[in-house]
Structure formats: structure tokens, C-alpha cells
N, C-alpha and C positions, 0 to 999 in steps of 0.2 A: 329553617335554613334548607335551601335546595341542595340535594346531593347529586343532581343529575350531572353526568360526565359531559364536559364540553371539549370535544377533540380539538377545536380551534385554539383553545387556550394552551394546549400542549406545545404549540409551535409559535407562540407569540414572542417569547424571549424579550419581555418588556424592558429588561435591564440593559439590553444592547441598543446603542444609538442607531438612528436611522441610517447614517452614513456607513456604519459598520455592517448593517444588514444588506445594504446595496453591494458592499464589497464581498460579502459571503455569497450573494447570488452569482457574482462574476467568478468567484473561486469554484463553486460547485458546477457552474456551467463549463468552465475550462476542464474540470475534473471529468465531466461526462465526455467531453471531446477526447481527452487523453485515453479514457477507458475504451471508447469506440475505436480509436486508432490502434490501441493495443490488440483488440480483438481482430482487427484487420490484419495486423502484423502476424498474429498467431495463425490465422487462416492461410496467409501467403506461405508461411513456413511449412505448414502441414501439406498444403496443396502442391507446392513446388520444391519441397525438400531443401529449403534454405534457412539459414539461421545458425550462427556460430559465435565464437568469442569476438570475432570482428564486429558483430552487431553491437555487442556491449561496449566496445571501445568507441565506436561511432556515437553511441548514445551518450557516453561521457563527454565527448567533444561537443555535442549538441547542448548538453547541460552547462558546460563551461561558457558557451556562447550566450545562453539564456541569462546566466548569472552576471556576466560582464558587459552585456550589450545594453543599449539605451532602452528604457522601459517602453518608450513610445515607438520603437522600431517595428515596422510590419514584419520583418524577418524573424522577430522573436516568437510570434505565434506560429509561424511556419516551422521553426525549429522545435517548438513545443509539440506540434502534431507529429513531426518526424521522430522525436524522442519517444512518443507513445508507440509508433509503428516499430521502432527498433527494439523496444522492450518486448513487444509481442513476438518479434522474430527471435529474440533471445530465449523466451520460454516456449517457443513453438515446438522444439524437439521433445520437451517433457510432455506437452499437450498431445503430441503425436503418439507417444508411448501409452498415455492414458486412453486414447481413442482405440488403440489396438487391444488393450486389456479389457476395458469396459467403458463405452461412451457415457454411461450414466455417472461415472466418477467426475467427469468434467462439470456436469450440471450441479452435482452435490457440492463440489469444492467451490464453485462460483457462488451458489446460494449461501453456503456457510461463510465465505469471505465477506459477502455483502451484508449478511446478517450481523456479523461481528463488527464490521465497519460502522454500520448505522447505529448499533447499540452503543458503542463506545463514543461515537460522535455526539449522540444525544446526552450521554453521561457527562461529556465535557462541557456541553452548553449549560447544564444545570448544576455542576459542581463548583466548589469554591475555586476561583482562578488561582489563588495563591498555592493551591495544591500542586500546580504544574512545576513549581521549583523543586519540590520534594520528589515528584515523579520523574522529572528529568534526571536527577542524580542517580536514582535507582536504575533507570534505563541505560544511562551511560556506563554504569558499572557492569550491567549485563552484557553490553556490547564488548567491553574490555575482556570479560570472561570468555566470550565466544571467540574473540581474536586470539587470546592466549591458547585456547584449545585447538584452534586452527594451526597455530604455530607448532604446538606439541605434536599434532598429527603429522607434520612434515618430518619429525624425528622418530616416527614409528609408533607413536602413541595412538593407536587406532582400535577399532572394534565397534560392534553393534551398539554397546552402551554409550560410547562417546558420540556416535552418530545420532542416536535417539535423543541424547541429552541436548546436543546442539540444535536438533530439529525442534523439539518442544520448547526449549528456552528461547529460540529465535521467534517462534510463534507468539509466545507470551510477551516478548519484548516489543514486537511490532504491533500487537494489540494495544499495548500501553502507549506506543508512539502515536497511534490514532488519536487517543485522548490528549496526549501532550501537545502534539502539533496543532490540534484544533484549539486548545486553550491559548497557545502562544499566538496563533493566527488572530484570535479575537483581541488579545491584549495589544498586539502590534497595531492592529487596525484602529483600536481606540486611541492609540497614541499618534495616529496619523501615518503609520508605516504600512502602506497598502500596496503590496506587490502581489496581485492576485495570481499571476502566473507561477511564481515560486511557491506560494502557498498551496496551489493546486498540485504542483509537482510533488511536494512533500507528502501530501495525502495520497497521491497516486502511487508513490513508491511504497508506502505503508500497505496499501490495498493489494498491490502485486505480490509483495513479500508474504502477506498472509495467505493469499490464494495459492502460491507456489508450495508453501509448507503444508497446507491442508491437502493439496493434491498429492504430495509425496506420502503423507500419512495414509491417505486412502489407498494409494497404490500398494503400500507395504501391507496393509490389512487385507487387500484383495489377493495379493500374492500368497500370504499366509493361508487364507481360506482355500485357495486353489491347491496349495501344497497338501493340506489336510484331506481335501476331497480326493 
């Protein structure tokens, strides 16, 4: 029996129908466009000092348009690209802070986020699809815990422990959502529900949330190190 490793077999996913594979190509192509648009938005934010809460609100409006517009509408892809730019503008101030502290942090956070995203995406392809139902329940519970803690913080329940707990819990939750959203995307595509734009946006949001949290963690560690020095 040959034990030679065949790297092509790693990406065959023979249990996935051809039509679903074609859908996945569209999803990850759109995800690449969104990520590029986000990078552009972050660059514009840092270069021209723009980006605030208003960008997030505009992003929500774009998202609502994408959800409720006709799937074949040309404006839907335009809104998708604009949503990516607005996300970049929203996280731009945080990226600017990281650049001032240590530009290497940006690269480390980006590589870490991409590594986590790819790893959990591959895990979703090879895992039992039924596990998504159990995973979804756990993730939704985690979101409610974070929401509760955010509400409590409004009433004075604050501190470094609470902040760190929300930070690391949020990172774990969105890592799980990469796997959950990937599994659900495949399941829906197998059933004929193929909205590649919304599927790409779900994965894009997961990726951005992971990147932001890794970036904050690295900034905190860098600040602690400089304080000790």
C-alpha cells in the first residue's frame, strides 16, 4: 500500500456536489474582493484620518440593501464592495494606533487571522455537517453572554478582567463562527440556497472580528512589554 502523501487529494472534497463547489468558488472570490476593499478602506482611514461610527452605520445600511435587494441586481455587488471599504474605514483608527506602536503588529495580526480562518474553514469541510447544529447553539449562547456583559458594563461593572474576558471570549466565538458559517454555507448550497454574496459577507465579518481581536491582544501585550522596559 502506497503511503505517499497526495496534496491534491486534500482539496478534492469528493463528497461535495459539483454545483456546490462552483458556488464555493464564487463565495471565496467575493470574500477576496471584500478583503481587498477592507484593506483599501483601512489605508484611506490611516492616510486621510477618516473613519468613525458613521462608517459603521453606513455599512449597516449597505448590508440591509444587500439582504433585501434582488440577487441579480448589479447594485448588489457595488454595495458589497462599499461594505468592505466601510469596514476598513471603521477599523482604520485601530490600525493607525497599531502602526504608531509597532507596524509589525499589523502583519502578525493579519497572518494570525488568516491562519485561523483557513484552519477552521478546512476543519469545517472535513467535519460532520450535523455538528453545526450543536456548534451554533454554543456560539449563540456565547454571544448572549457577551451581550449581557456589555449591558452590565453600562451600569459600572467594568475592569481589566471583564475587558479581557470579553476579548478572548469574542475571539473564541468568531473562530467557531468560521466553522459554523462554512458548514451552513455548504448545507444551504446542497439544498439549492445559493446566495454567494451573503455567504461571503458572513465569512468576511468573521475574519474581520478575528483580526480586530488579535490586533487588540497584540497591542495590549506590546504596551505591557514597553511598560516593563
